BALOBA-1460 file (C-alpha; in Angstrom, 3 decimals):
// residues 82
<rec num="1" residu="m" x="-4.998" y="-21.914" z="-8.774"/>
<rec num="2" residu="t" x="-7.841" y="-21.231" z="-11.158"/>
<rec num="3" residu="a" x="-7.591" y="-18.600" z="-13.882"/>
<rec num="4" residu="r" x="-10.234" y="-16.416" z="-12.222"/>
<rec num="5" residu="l" x="-8.462" y="-16.403" z="-8.880"/>
<rec num="6" residu="m" x="-5.146" y="-15.685" z="-10.557"/>
<rec num="7" residu="f" x="-6.672" y="-12.743" z="-12.463"/>
<rec num="8" residu="r" x="-8.238" y="-11.384" z="-9.268"/>
<rec num="9" residu="t" x="-4.888" y="-11.692" z="-7.504"/>
<rec num="10" residu="i" x="-3.157" y="-9.770" z="-10.304"/>
<rec num="11" residu="v" x="-5.812" y="-7.044" z="-10.192"/>
<rec num="12" residu="t" x="-5.449" y="-6.669" z="-6.414"/>
<rec num="13" residu="a" x="-1.633" y="-6.482" z="-6.564"/>
<rec num="14" residu="p" x="-1.584" y="-2.652" z="-6.936"/>
<rec num="15" residu="i" x="-3.877" y="-2.361" z="-3.908"/>
<rec num="16" residu="v" x="-1.507" y="-4.504" z="-1.833"/>
<rec num="17" residu="l" x="1.446" y="-2.424" z="-3.044"/>
<rec num="18" residu="y" x="-0.385" y="0.753" z="-2.007"/>
<rec num="19" residu="q" x="-1.187" y="-0.723" z="1.402"/>
<rec num="20" residu="r" x="2.439" y="-1.654" z="2.043"/>
<rec num="21" residu="t" x="3.889" y="1.692" z="0.965"/>
<rec num="22" residu="l" x="1.557" y="4.708" z="1.111"/>
<rec num="23" residu="s" x="-1.433" y="3.717" z="3.235"/>
<rec num="24" residu="f" x="-2.028" y="5.523" z="6.522"/>
<rec num="25" residu="d" x="-3.851" y="2.430" z="7.813"/>
<rec num="26" residu="h" x="-1.522" y="-0.386" z="6.745"/>
<rec num="27" residu="g" x="1.893" y="0.915" z="5.712"/>
<rec num="28" residu="p" x="4.807" y="2.603" z="7.448"/>
<rec num="29" residu="m" x="2.803" y="5.823" z="7.858"/>
<rec num="30" residu="r" x="0.544" y="4.015" z="10.291"/>
<rec num="31" residu="a" x="2.669" y="5.434" z="13.109"/>
<rec num="32" residu="m" x="1.188" y="8.856" z="12.325"/>
<rec num="33" residu="h" x="-2.358" y="7.534" z="12.932"/>
<rec num="34" residu="p" x="-2.128" y="4.630" z="15.405"/>
<rec num="35" residu="f" x="-5.927" y="4.259" z="15.650"/>
<rec num="36" residu="g" x="-6.441" y="4.292" z="11.908"/>
<rec num="37" residu="f" x="-7.169" y="6.988" z="9.383"/>
<rec num="38" residu="c" x="-10.143" y="5.570" z="7.514"/>
<rec num="39" residu="p" x="-13.504" y="6.031" z="9.262"/>
<rec num="40" residu="f" x="-14.695" y="2.665" z="7.949"/>
<rec num="41" residu="y" x="-13.750" y="-0.858" z="8.983"/>
<rec num="42" residu="p" x="-12.197" y="-2.544" z="7.098"/>
<rec num="43" residu="s" x="-10.308" y="0.346" z="5.551"/>
<rec num="44" residu="c" x="-11.332" y="1.408" z="2.056"/>
<rec num="45" residu="s" x="-8.377" y="-0.248" z="0.348"/>
<rec num="46" residu="e" x="-8.866" y="-3.496" z="2.248"/>
<rec num="47" residu="y" x="-12.608" y="-3.435" z="1.507"/>
<rec num="48" residu="c" x="-11.886" y="-3.010" z="-2.207"/>
<rec num="49" residu="r" x="-9.320" y="-5.854" z="-2.161"/>
<rec num="50" residu="q" x="-11.664" y="-8.220" z="-0.330"/>
<rec num="51" residu="s" x="-14.583" y="-7.268" z="-2.544"/>
<rec num="52" residu="i" x="-12.594" y="-8.021" z="-5.715"/>
<rec num="53" residu="l" x="-11.468" y="-11.376" z="-4.355"/>
<rec num="54" residu="k" x="-14.973" y="-12.306" z="-3.187"/>
<rec num="55" residu="r" x="-17.273" y="-10.923" z="-5.900"/>
<rec num="56" residu="g" x="-15.084" y="-10.587" z="-8.995"/>
<rec num="57" residu="v" x="-13.258" y="-7.761" z="-10.693"/>
<rec num="58" residu="v" x="-16.150" y="-5.765" z="-12.182"/>
<rec num="59" residu="i" x="-18.439" y="-5.812" z="-9.146"/>
<rec num="60" residu="g" x="-15.513" y="-5.555" z="-6.711"/>
<rec num="61" residu="v" x="-14.050" y="-2.479" z="-8.386"/>
<rec num="62" residu="a" x="-17.493" y="-0.865" z="-8.554"/>
<rec num="63" residu="r" x="-18.135" y="-1.501" z="-4.861"/>
<rec num="64" residu="g" x="-14.637" y="-0.282" z="-3.977"/>
<rec num="65" residu="a" x="-15.070" y="2.899" z="-6.020"/>
<rec num="66" residu="f" x="-18.437" y="3.599" z="-4.393"/>
<rec num="67" residu="r" x="-16.867" y="3.096" z="-0.968"/>
<rec num="68" residu="i" x="-13.968" y="5.435" z="-1.755"/>
<rec num="69" residu="l" x="-16.420" y="8.101" z="-2.933"/>
<rec num="70" residu="r" x="-18.186" y="7.904" z="0.437"/>
<rec num="71" residu="c" x="-14.916" y="8.112" z="2.407"/>
<rec num="72" residu="h" x="-14.308" y="11.691" z="3.521"/>
<rec num="73" residu="p" x="-13.526" y="13.440" z="6.817"/>
<rec num="74" residu="w" x="-17.219" y="14.003" z="7.585"/>
<rec num="75" residu="a" x="-18.280" y="10.403" z="6.934"/>
<rec num="76" residu="k" x="-20.054" y="8.672" z="9.768"/>
<rec num="77" residu="g" x="-18.037" y="5.504" z="9.105"/>
<rec num="78" residu="g" x="-18.772" y="2.134" z="10.538"/>
<rec num="79" residu="v" x="-18.354" y="-1.556" z="9.847"/>
<rec num="80" residu="e" x="-19.271" y="-3.001" z="6.450"/>
<rec num="81" residu="t" x="-18.822" y="-6.437" z="4.926"/>
<rec num="82" residu="p" x="-17.456" y="-6.748" z="1.376"/>
């Protein structure tokens, strides 16, 4: 494993922890929203994780933050690629 990939994996660890514990789309609370809670696909946390792994930490976090800012109950939603 290269140093860059290892660093990206460490940076995405809190996102994975969030997904497995508190997320309405991925974790145990998924039962409350069986069709998903996030209006976007992939969910905002998964988009941020994939973006960090694909594009690097700085650009990935920026893209993830921009996506989270656009995620609200009145968002149109849709499918986006990281």
